[in-house]
C-alpha positions in Angstrom: 23.6 -8.4 -20.6 23.7 -4.7 -21.6 22.3 -2.1 -19.3 19.3 -1.1 -21.6 18.1 -4.7 -21.9 18.5 -5.1 -18.1 16.5 -2.0 -17.4 13.7 -2.9 -19.7 13.6 -6.5 -18.3 13.1 -5.0 -14.8 10.7 -2.2 -15.8 8.4 -4.7 -17.5 8.2 -6.7 -14.3 7.5 -3.5 -12.3 4.8 -2.4 -14.8 3.1 -5.8 -14.7 3.3 -6.4 -11.0 3.2 -2.9 -9.5 1.4 -0.9 -12.2 2.4 1.7 -14.8 2.7 5.3 -13.5 0.9 8.0 -15.4 2.6 11.4 -15.2 1.3 14.7 -16.4 3.3 17.3 -14.5 6.5 18.2 -16.5 8.6 19.2 -13.5 8.1 15.8 -11.9 9.1 14.1 -15.2 12.4 16.2 -15.2 13.2 15.1 -11.6 12.5 11.4 -12.4 14.8 11.5 -15.4 17.5 13.5 -13.6 17.7 11.2 -10.6 17.2 7.8 -12.4 19.7 5.0 -12.2 18.5 4.0 -15.7 16.0 5.7 -18.1 15.2 4.8 -21.6 12.5 6.1 -24.0 10.7 3.0 -25.2 9.2 4.4 -28.4 8.1 7.6 -30.1 5.2 9.4 -28.5 1.7 8.1 -29.3 -0.6 10.9 -30.4 -4.2 10.8 -29.2 -6.9 13.1 -30.5 -10.2 13.9 -29.0 -13.1 15.5 -30.9 -15.2 16.3 -28.0 -17.0 13.0 -28.1 -14.5 10.3 -29.0 -10.8 9.5 -28.7 -8.9 8.6 -31.9 -10.1 5.4 -33.5 -13.8 5.9 -32.5 -13.6 3.0 -30.1 -14.1 5.0 -26.9 -17.2 6.9 -25.8 -17.1 10.4 -24.4 -17.1 9.3 -20.8 -13.9 7.3 -21.2 -11.1 8.7 -19.1 -7.7 9.3 -20.7 -6.1 6.8 -18.4 -8.4 4.1 -19.7 -7.3 4.9 -23.3 -3.6 4.3 -22.6 -3.7 0.5 -22.2 -5.3 0.2 -25.6 -2.8 2.4 -27.5 0.3 1.1 -25.7 -0.3 -2.7 -25.9 3.1 -3.3 -27.6 5.1 -1.1 -25.2 4.9 -3.2 -22.0 8.5 -2.5 -21.1 7.4 0.9 -20.0 6.7 1.5 -16.4 6.2 5.3 -16.8 3.9 7.1 -19.2 4.4 10.8 -19.7 1.6 12.8 -21.1 1.7 16.4 -22.5 -0.9 18.5 -24.2 -0.2 19.5 -27.8 -1.5 22.6 -29.5 -4.2 22.1 -32.1 -4.0 24.1 -35.3 -7.3 25.4 -36.7 -8.4 24.5 -40.2 -6.3 21.5 -41.1 -7.3 19.6 -37.9 -11.0 20.4 -38.2 -13.0 18.5 -35.5 -10.1 17.9 -33.2 -10.7 19.7 -29.9 -7.6 18.4 -28.1 -4.5 16.4 -28.7 -2.2 14.6 -26.4 1.2 12.9 -26.7 1.9 9.8 -24.5 5.6 8.9 -24.3 6.5 5.5 -22.8 9.6 5.3 -20.6 11.5 2.6 -18.8 12.8 4.2 -15.6 14.5 2.8 -12.5 15.0 5.2 -9.6 15.3 4.9 -5.9 11.7 3.8 -5.4 12.0 1.2 -8.1 15.2 -0.3 -6.7 13.5 -0.8 -3.3 10.4 -2.3 -5.0 12.6 -4.7 -7.0 14.4 -5.9 -3.8 11.1 -6.6 -2.1 9.6 -8.3 -5.1 12.5 -10.6 -5.9 14.1 -12.4 -3.0 13.3 -16.1 -3.5 12.9 -18.4 -6.5 14.1 -15.5 -8.7 14.4 -16.1 -12.5 18.1 -15.9 -13.7 17.3 -13.0 -16.1 16.0 -10.9 -13.2 19.1 -11.6 -11.0 21.4 -10.9 -14.0 19.5 -7.6 -14.8 19.8 -6.4 -11.2 23.5 -7.3 -11.1 24.1 -5.6 -14.4 22.6 -2.3 -13.1 24.4 -2.7 -9.7 21.1 -3.0 -7.8 22.0 -4.8 -4.5 19.3 -7.4 -3.9 18.1 -9.6 -1.1 18.5 -12.9 -2.9 21.6 -14.2 -1.2 20.7 -12.6 2.1 17.3 -14.3 2.1 18.9 -17.7 1.3 21.3 -17.3 4.2 18.4 -16.1 6.4 16.3 -19.2 5.4 19.2 -21.5 6.2 19.8 -19.8 9.5 23.3 -18.8 8.3 22.8 -15.1 8.4 25.6 -13.7 10.6 24.5 -12.5 14.0 24.2 -8.8 14.2 25.9 -8.4 17.6 28.7 -6.7 15.7 27.9 -3.6 13.7 28.0 -4.1 9.9 30.6 -1.5 9.4 33.0 -3.3 11.8 32.5 -6.5 9.8 33.3 -4.7 6.6 36.4 -3.1 8.2 37.6 -6.5 9.3 37.0 -8.0 5.9 38.9 -5.3 4.1 41.8 -5.4 6.6 42.1 -9.2 6.2 41.9 -9.0 2.5 44.9 -6.7 2.5 46.8 -9.1 4.8 45.9 -12.2 2.6 47.2 -10.4 -0.5 50.5 -9.6 1.2 50.9 -12.9 3.0 50.8 -14.8 -0.3 54.0 -13.0 -1.2 55.9 -13.5 2.1 59.5 -14.6 1.9 60.3 -17.4 4.2 63.8 -18.3 5.6 65.5 -21.6 5.4 63.3 -23.0 8.2 60.2 -22.0 6.3 59.4 -19.3 8.9 58.7 -15.5 8.9 59.6 -13.1 11.6 56.7 -11.8 13.7 57.7 -8.2 12.9 56.2 -8.6 9.5 52.7 -8.6 11.1 53.2 -5.2 12.7 52.1 -3.3 9.6 48.8 -5.2 9.8 48.2 -4.2 13.5 50.1 -7.1 15.0 49.3 -10.8 15.5 46.7 -10.2 18.3 44.8 -7.7 16.2 44.8 -10.0 13.2 43.6 -12.9 15.3 40.8 -10.8 16.7 39.6 -10.0 13.2 39.8 -13.6 12.2 37.7 -14.5 15.2 35.0 -11.9 14.5 34.4 -13.1 10.9 34.3 -16.7 12.0 37.7 -18.1 11.0 38.8 -20.9 13.4 42.5 -20.8 12.5 44.9 -18.4 14.4 48.3 -17.0 13.8 50.5 -18.7 16.5 54.2 -18.4 17.3 56.6 -21.3 16.7 57.0 -23.3 20.0 60.8 -23.1 19.9 61.5 -20.1 17.7 59.0 -17.8 19.4 59.8 -14.8 17.3 58.7 -16.6 14.1 55.6 -18.1 12.5 55.7 -21.1 10.2 54.6 -21.3 6.6 52.2 -24.0 7.6 50.3 -21.7 10.0 50.1 -19.0 7.3 48.9 -21.5 4.7 46.0 -22.6 6.9 44.9 -18.9 7.3 45.2 -18.3 3.6 43.1 -21.4 2.9 40.2 -20.7 5.4 39.9 -16.9 5.5 39.1 -16.3 1.9 36.2 -18.8 2.0 34.7 -17.0 5.0 35.2 -13.6 3.4 33.3 -14.8 0.3 30.5 -16.0 2.5 30.3 -12.7 4.3 30.2 -10.8 1.1 27.0 -12.7 0.2 25.5 -11.6 3.6 26.6 -8.0 4.1 26.1 -5.1 1.6 26.5 -2.2 4.0 23.2 -0.4 4.3 21.5 -3.1 2.3 21.8 -5.6 5.1 19.9 -3.1 7.4 17.3 -2.7 4.7 16.9 -6.5 4.5 16.4 -6.8 8.3 13.7 -4.1 8.1 12.1 -5.8 5.2 12.0 -9.1 7.1 10.2 -7.7 10.1 8.0 -5.1 8.4 7.2 -6.2 4.9 8.0 -9.9 4.4 5.0 -12.2 4.4 4.8 -14.3 7.6 4.8 -17.6 5.6 8.3 -16.6 4.3 9.7 -15.7 7.7 11.8 -17.9 9.9 10.8 -17.4 13.6 14.1 -19.0 14.7 16.2 -16.6 12.6 14.1 -13.6 13.7 14.7 -14.6 17.3 18.5 -14.6 16.7 18.4 -11.2 15.0 16.3 -9.7 17.8 18.4 -11.3 20.6 21.7 -9.9 19.1 20.4 -6.5 17.8 22.2 -3.5 19.3 19.3 -1.2 18.2 16.8 -1.2 21.1 14.4 1.1 19.3 14.2 -1.4 16.4 13.6 -4.2 18.8 10.8 -2.3 20.6 9.2 -1.4 17.2 9.2 -5.0 16.1 7.7 -6.3 19.4 5.1 -3.5 19.3 4.1 -4.6 15.8 3.8 -8.3 16.8 1.7 -7.3 19.8 -0.7 -5.2 17.7 -1.0 -7.9 15.0 -1.2 -10.9 17.4 1.9 -12.3 15.9 5.0 -13.9 17.4 5.2 -11.5 20.3 5.6 -14.2 23.1 8.3 -16.1 21.2 10.3 -13.0 20.5 9.9 -11.5 24.0 11.4 -14.5 25.6 14.8 -14.1 23.9 15.3 -10.4 24.9 17.4 -9.2 27.8 15.9 -7.5 30.8 16.3 -3.9 29.6 14.7 -4.7 26.3 11.8 -6.5 27.9 11.1 -3.6 30.3 11.1 -1.1 27.4 8.7 -3.3 25.4 6.3 -3.6 28.4 6.4 0.2 29.0 5.3 0.7 25.4 2.6 -1.9 24.9 0.9 -1.4 28.3 -0.4 1.9 27.1 -1.8 0.6 23.8 -5.5 1.4 23.5 -6.2 -1.9 21.6 -5.2 -4.5 24.2 -4.0 -8.0 23.3 -5.4 -10.2 26.1 -3.2 -13.2 25.3 0.0 -11.1 25.2 -0.9 -9.2 28.3 -1.6 -12.5 30.1 1.7 -13.8 29.0 3.5 -10.7 30.3 1.6 -10.8 33.5 2.8 -14.4 34.0 6.4 -13.2 33.4 6.2 -11.0 36.4 4.9 -7.7 35.0 2.1 -7.4 37.5 1.4 -3.8 36.9 -0.4 -4.6 33.7 -4.2 -4.2 33.8 -5.7 -7.3 32.2 -9.2 -7.7 30.6 -10.3 -10.4 33.1 -13.4 -11.4 31.0 -11.3 -12.0 27.9 -8.8 -13.9 30.0 -11.6 -15.9 31.5 -12.9 -16.9 28.1 -9.6 -17.7 26.5 -7.0 -18.7 29.1 -8.1 -20.8 32.2 -4.7 -20.9 33.8 -4.0 -17.3 33.1 -7.3 -16.3 34.6 -6.7 -18.4 37.8 -3.2 -17.0 38.2 -4.5 -13.5 37.7 -7.4 -13.9 40.1 -5.1 -15.2 42.9 -3.1 -12.0 43.1 -6.0 -9.6 43.2 -7.2 -7.7 46.2 -10.5 -8.7 47.9 -12.3 -5.8 46.3 -10.9 -6.6 42.9 -11.9 -10.3 43.3 -15.5 -9.3 44.0 -15.6 -7.2 40.8 -14.2 -10.1 38.8 -16.5 -12.6 40.3 -19.5 -10.4 39.6 -18.6 -10.0 35.9 -17.9 -13.8 35.6 -21.4 -14.6 37.1 -23.0 -12.3 34.6 -21.1 -13.6 31.7 -23.0 -16.0 29.3 -19.8 -17.9 28.5 -18.8 -20.7 30.9 -15.2 -21.7 31.4 -15.7 -25.0 33.2 -12.0 -25.3 34.4 -12.0 -21.8 35.9 -15.5 -22.3 37.5 -14.3 -25.6 39.0 -11.3 -23.8 40.6 -13.4 -21.0 41.9 -15.9 -23.4 43.5 -13.1 -25.3 45.2 -11.2 -22.2 46.4 -13.5 -19.2 46.7 -16.9 -20.6 48.0 -17.3 -18.0 50.7 -16.6 -15.1 48.3 -18.8 -16.6 45.6 -21.7 -16.9 48.2 -21.1 -13.3 49.3 -21.1 -11.8 45.8 -24.0 -14.0 44.8 -26.2 -12.9 47.8 -25.3 -9.2 47.4 -26.1 -9.4 43.7 
């Protein structure tokens, strides 16, 4: 597929799904064209006249906005995702009755904003022509990353992406050289040959980090040598793992994918198990806190994610969400049950929605606080039978006192 066809295939999708962008300002047009990955003029400009009452063709009334005219005059130019408009001078005499004239030029443009939009639009069940078009233009997409994510095969992010890529590049250099090793009559190579690759231990560490099970080991008797059989096993397994990693890591794109998963991906397309693994192994504490804050605010999967975090991350999350003005009673009750007793819970919401949580919360309150809670419960129109039963069995004297004092 050539680049122009690829670009137009993608811009038609962008125009249909995101909308076509109408641009009047000429400086902005220049910047778009200058910074574009791909830019193609779809057709010659379409000229539109206006006589003070009607646009050209007499099919529009005088109240019709110019933006509403465009879909009618550009029906055959759907590959365009940008429409540039400029005002043309109107000569007197020969153009009698024409008050104003415009030129609308359709363009197919893919810039930074469009690349991101395409990644977020196409990540599953993607038609082959879309994948081929993105590959032709060198647009890194989420398709393979999302498949690995769905299958719970996305590499854990406990090792920074740049380290993974460094290991892959170093091992590729070793594999290329190892295929040309000269072996002695015993089918062995001297261990000195590995020094230019950082030594056997360094190579084995790299193999382990990318998930290769085989290791470079010394011959049991000739300890200064490594056999061809050992090298062959490495050369067989390592390239397969490298190819798999290439489908999962694209440098910065992998970070964009993770951000996309937690902040843009529809919940029905998310994998809670994969998300838990990502959060558990993330080295970016700010990212983890932001994700948990979002889940708290949206009443999402906060409790599931919180449970997999280490102590430092949990404490950071609690310190943030406890100051939120819009409280999430269920999440607060969950945190309180986990030992974060300095949280102030909405006891009436807890009473209405979580019997066990309410009872547990009530037990740890001071006498004065219990009286306040009981008074509110007595005035509440809702009845939580399980909570009331527990209170009647365990707090009769206090109930009597609060009831008498009104």
